[in-house]
C-alpha positions in Angstrom: 120.8 43.7 225.4 118.4 46.4 225.2 119.9 47.6 221.8 119.6 44.2 220.4 115.8 44.0 221.4 115.3 47.4 219.6 117.1 46.2 216.6 114.9 43.1 216.4 111.8 45.4 216.6 112.9 47.4 213.9 113.6 44.5 211.7 110.2 43.0 212.5 108.8 46.6 211.8 110.4 46.6 208.3 109.1 43.2 207.3 105.5 43.9 208.4 105.3 47.5 207.1 106.3 49.6 204.0 106.7 53.4 204.5 106.8 55.8 201.9 107.1 59.6 201.6 106.4 62.1 198.7 106.0 65.8 198.3 103.8 67.8 196.0 104.0 71.3 195.1 108.0 71.8 194.6 107.6 73.5 191.3 104.8 75.6 191.9 105.2 79.6 192.4 102.4 79.9 194.7 101.4 78.4 198.3 103.2 75.8 200.3 104.8 72.6 199.6 103.1 69.7 201.1 104.5 66.3 202.0 102.7 63.1 203.2 104.0 59.9 204.6 102.1 56.4 204.5 102.5 53.3 206.4 101.2 50.1 204.6 100.9 46.5 205.5 101.9 44.0 202.8 98.1 43.1 202.6 96.8 46.6 202.2 99.4 47.4 199.9 98.1 44.7 197.4 94.6 45.7 198.0 95.3 49.5 197.3 97.2 48.2 194.3 93.9 46.5 193.1 92.1 49.9 193.6 94.2 51.4 191.1 96.6 53.4 193.3 99.6 54.5 191.3 101.7 57.8 190.6 99.2 60.7 191.6 100.4 62.5 188.4 98.9 59.5 186.0 95.4 59.8 188.0 92.6 62.2 187.3 91.6 64.8 190.2 88.3 62.8 190.5 90.0 59.3 190.8 92.6 60.7 193.3 89.7 62.3 195.5 88.0 58.7 195.4 91.1 56.8 196.3 92.0 59.2 199.4 89.4 57.8 201.8 90.4 54.1 200.7 94.3 54.9 201.7 93.3 56.5 204.8 91.1 53.5 205.8 93.8 51.0 205.0 97.2 52.6 205.9 98.4 51.8 209.2 99.3 55.5 210.0 100.0 58.6 207.9 101.2 62.2 208.3 100.8 65.2 206.4 103.5 68.5 206.6 104.2 71.6 204.7 106.2 74.4 204.4 104.9 78.1 203.6 106.0 80.3 200.6 107.7 82.3 203.1 109.9 79.5 204.4 110.7 78.5 200.6 112.0 82.0 200.1 114.0 82.0 203.2 115.2 78.6 203.3 115.3 77.5 199.6 113.1 74.7 198.1 115.5 71.9 199.3 115.5 72.8 203.0 111.9 73.8 203.0 111.2 70.4 201.4 113.1 68.4 204.0 111.3 70.5 206.5 107.7 69.7 205.3 108.8 65.8 205.3 110.2 66.0 208.9 106.6 67.8 209.9 105.0 64.9 208.3 107.1 62.0 210.0 106.5 63.8 213.3 102.8 63.2 213.0 103.4 59.3 212.9 102.6 57.3 215.9 105.9 55.4 215.7 109.1 56.4 214.1 109.8 54.3 211.0 113.0 52.2 211.1 113.1 52.5 207.2 112.0 55.2 204.9 111.5 55.1 201.3 111.7 58.7 199.7 110.4 59.4 196.0 113.4 60.9 194.1 117.2 61.1 194.2 117.6 63.6 197.2 118.2 62.1 200.5 116.4 63.7 203.7 119.3 65.1 205.5 117.9 65.8 208.7 116.4 62.1 209.0 118.8 59.9 211.4 116.9 56.6 210.5 117.5 54.2 207.6 116.3 55.7 204.1 116.1 54.8 200.5 115.8 57.0 197.7 113.7 55.6 194.8 113.6 57.3 191.3 110.1 57.6 189.9 109.2 55.8 193.4 105.5 56.7 193.1 105.3 54.2 190.0 107.3 51.5 191.7 106.1 51.3 195.4 102.3 51.6 196.6 103.3 53.4 199.8 104.9 56.2 198.0 102.2 56.3 195.5 99.6 56.6 198.2 101.6 59.3 199.7 101.8 61.3 196.4 97.8 61.0 196.2 97.4 62.2 199.9 99.6 65.2 199.6 98.2 66.1 196.1 94.6 65.9 197.2 95.3 67.9 200.3 97.2 70.6 198.5 94.6 70.7 195.6 92.1 71.0 198.3 93.9 74.1 200.0 94.4 75.8 196.5 90.6 75.4 195.8 89.9 77.1 199.2 92.6 79.7 198.6 91.1 80.9 195.2 88.4 82.6 197.4 90.8 84.8 199.2 93.2 85.4 196.1 90.9 85.7 193.1 92.1 86.9 189.8 95.0 84.3 189.7 93.0 81.4 188.7 94.6 79.3 191.4 91.7 76.8 191.4 92.6 76.1 187.9 96.4 76.2 188.0 97.0 75.0 191.7 99.6 77.6 192.2 101.8 76.5 189.1 103.5 79.0 186.8 101.2 78.6 183.6 101.6 81.3 181.1 98.3 82.2 182.1 99.1 82.4 186.0 102.3 84.5 185.0 100.4 86.8 183.0 97.9 87.4 185.5 100.7 88.4 188.1 101.9 91.0 185.7 98.3 92.4 185.5 97.5 92.1 189.3 100.8 91.9 191.1 102.2 89.5 193.5 100.3 88.1 196.8 102.1 87.1 200.0 101.6 83.6 198.9 103.7 83.9 195.8 107.3 82.5 196.1 109.4 85.6 195.4 112.5 83.5 195.1 110.8 81.5 192.1 109.3 84.7 190.5 112.7 86.4 190.3 113.8 83.6 187.9 110.6 84.6 185.8 112.1 88.2 185.9 108.5 89.0 187.3 110.1 90.9 190.3 
């Protein structure tokens, strides 16, 4: 009887809330990967859509920063998690990405009964119902909101790290392996926040 009641509660949760998760920084060569999960009601989903919430890659940095407080105000809950460059090197990018997502999910007040994940890869450690959505940040506002939250938080960290790791233009490239960034690594060397496993592929170490 208790199991049936829990099942009914989960079904009710699914009807009321949309829960989306996304990561940012997967392809970067410097710094952590960030994941964010956002829980939205149908009503606030529509409001955020009217505000212009969409895939974070299609928005300017200024627009993303303007949308962030609106998302945090209108979402029912959210969580942010990250995995360090060291964890990425030691565990591999997929496991580190999953770890950042699980850390984000653990910040939620309640465990979501259904999770929508951007991209084709399942979240293997997650034992709840999950649905993978290709280009999900263009199709679901909860995933788009998660992508904006993760992107703004990660970009803000990159801008702060610029002060500590000057000489790599981190504020400009946000840790991605631009030609300029790779050239500066050759000139200035590798920091402890560079992903060595990624740089091996570029023959820089």
